N, C-alpha and C positions, 0 to 999 in steps of 0.2 A: 275291199275295205276291211282291215283288220276290228274286230269286235273288241269294245274296252271291258277290261274283266272289273268284276264288281268290286266295290269297295268294302274290305273287310271290316267288319265292325271292331273297333277299339277295345279292349279289354275293361276300360272303366270310361263310363260316358256320362253326362250330365245335361239337364234339361231344365229349365228355369220358367216356371210360370206362375203368374199371381203370388209374387215374394218367396216361392218356396221352389227351392232346388233339389231336384232327385238325384242322387249318384248311383249308377247302376255297376254292379261288379258283374261283367259276364267272359268268364274266362270257362268254357265248357271244358270238361264234363261236369265239374264239381264245384268250379270258382275257387279252387285252391289258389293261394298266393305263394308267389316267389321274389325274389328281389327285382326283376323289372315290373311286376304289377305294384308292391310298394312304393315305386317311383312313380308310375302312373297316379295312382291314388294321391299322394302328397300333391303332384302338380296340379291335380284336378279339384282337390280339396282348399288346397292354400288359399286361391284369390276366392273360393267362395264364403271362408269364414271370414274373410277381410271386406266382403262387397256389404255395403249398408242396404244395398236394394233387395238383398236375400236375407229375409227375416228368419226362414227356417230351413233346415237341410233334412233330408230323407236319405238314408242308406241302404240298398236294397240287393239283393242278387237276382238271378234268373234261374227260370225252370225250378227244378226240384232242390235249390241249394240255395242258401243266403252265402255263406261260404264255409267250406270243407275244411277247414284248417290250412295249415302250411303243407306245400306239394313234397311228398313223400320223396321224388325222383330229387330233388334238392337235398333233402334233411339227411339222407341215407349216406352222404358225404360227410362224414364225421369228423370234421375239422374246425377248430376254431374261426377260420375265414368263412366258413360256410354260417356260422352262427352270428358272425357280426353282421353279414350281407343281409341275413334275415332279420337282425336286430331292430331295425327301423319301423318294425309292424308296431312297436310301441311309439314310436312318433306319431303315426297315423292315429293311434288311437287316444295320444295325448291333444292331439291337433282336434280332434272332435270332442273331449273332455274340457276343454278349456274354450272354445269356439262361444264367442261372446252371442248367442243366438241359440235356440233349442233344436236339437238334433235327434230325430228319430231314427232307432234301428228299425227297419219295417223286415220282420224275419220271416221272409217269405216261404223258407223252405229251410231244410236242416243246416244246423249251426254246432259247428264241431269245432272242439280244440281252439286256434285263433280265430275261428268264425266267432265261439262263443265270446271269446275274448274282446273281438270288438264290439257285439252287441252291449257288453257291458260297460264300454265306456261312453254311450250314448245317456240320453237324458230320458229316454222313452223307448221301452222296447214293446212290441207290439208283433204278435206271431200267429201264424195261420196254424190251424187246429192240426192239421195233419203232418206237421213239422214236428223234430225231433231236436234237443239241443242239449249238449253237456261236453264233459271235458274228458276225452278216453285215452287220452298223451300216456297214461299207466300201461296200459297194453302195449307201448312201445318202449317200454323202458324210461320213459320221460315224463316230466310234470309240467303242467301250464305254466311255462316260462317266459310267454309274452306279454306280462299283464295278470294272468289269469291268478295265479297265486296270491295278489298283492289286493286284489279288488275284489273276488270273492269273498273271500273272507269279511270285508269292511262292507259286503251285502247283506249276506246271510249270518255272518257271525263264524269265529274263527271253527268251531267242531264241525259243524253242517260242511262247511265248505272243504275242511279236510275231508271227511268222509265221502263225499260227491268225487273228490280230485283222487283219492286212494282208491275207489270201487271202480271209476271212471265210467259212471253211469249215463245213460244217454235216457235223457227224462222226454217223455211225450209233453205236449202242450199245456195241459191241463196241471199236469203235476209241477211243470215249471213254474204255472202262475200262481198253485195252491204256495209254494215255498216262497215266493215274491223273486224268483230268478227273471222273470217278466212282467210285464204290468198290465197285458189285455190280452186275450187268445180270440181269435175272430174266425169264424165258420170260412174255409176255403174260398166261395164264391162271393163273399162280400169284403173279402182282404184290400184288394186296392181302393174299392170305395171309401172304406174307414180309413185307410192311411191317408187318402186325400182329405177328409173330413179332417183328423186331426193335425193333419199339417197346415189345412188352410185357419184351423181354431189358433195353432200357435202362431201362426204369420200376424194374426190381427192383432196380439197382445204386445205390450211395450217391450222391444227386444232390447234396449238399454238396459231396462230393469232386470230382464232375466239375465243378461252378461254378467250384470255387478251381483247379481244373486248366485250364480253359478261360483264366479269368483271368491266370494267370501265364504262361502261354504266349503269351498276345496282348500282356501289359506286358513281357516278358523279351526278346523278338523284338528290339527296338528298342533295347536296353540294354548295355554293355560286360559280360561274363560275371559278373565279380565283383558287380557291382550286381546283375544277373539271379538269383543264386545266394541273394542276401540276401533276394531276393523271396520265392523259392521255400521258405527256410526260416522265414518270417513266416507263409507259408501252412500248413507243417506243424506251426508252433505253435498256428495255428488249428483245424487237423483234429483235431489230438489230445484236444481239448476237445468234439467231437462224439459225438455218439449211435451215429453210423453207424460211427465207427472202433472203440469201445470193444466194438461189435458184431459188428464183421469179425474184429478179434483173439481175441474169447472162443470165437466160431464155430468158428476155426480150431484152439483148443485142445480145442473140445467133439468136434472133428469132425464137423461140420454143416454145412449150409447156412446163411449168414448169412440174418436178417432184416432188411433195410436201410428205413429210413422216411424217409431224406431230411432228418434232423436231426442 
């Protein structure tokens, strides 16, 4: 009898537990992305962003890497076709950025170039203390051209962002925390448990409210204040029709913890 060959682990896989979906990028040796990995990520993430039973999404890598950027073996083919094939990396980021639920970047290891860009698109960036993060594309004669050149200035301010990208700095976790590039740094041995704790905390929150909050912040920052305030009020009118808003107010009156459902 011929033995059955072991099934290869897919480069992107998801596990859902207690309303938290953990999406793992597993493409050794460095979790670098290529067009095939981008397609896999979009295929895995899209239904999770739409599933009302998923209340929080965690994105992480494996081993020593979160994502080590684009696969140089692909990028060295300097053609427009190659660039267009890699361009949907921005679609992955927009999917996370606009997801109607909280998204956590669990930066379990080094996040460089496109990996740092991916983390920027998430709502919370939690980093293990031994990892580094940065935008070293300048060393290749490139700049962060899949979202980084636009999101980083919005996060850190134009001057600091330009310096980071021009210098190609690789930042240790504590420095990334100090300048606001990441939100929390966790000792390596406590990283997984802390990410789980944060994900469960986010999953207990009113997901619909979070989705609307993300939406109006995104839309409003490009508008004059009066127009943005109108968008805000429209969202409030939508919120007061949700089960979670009714539950939150009643729980306050009852002096008990609210039991949100995401509806």
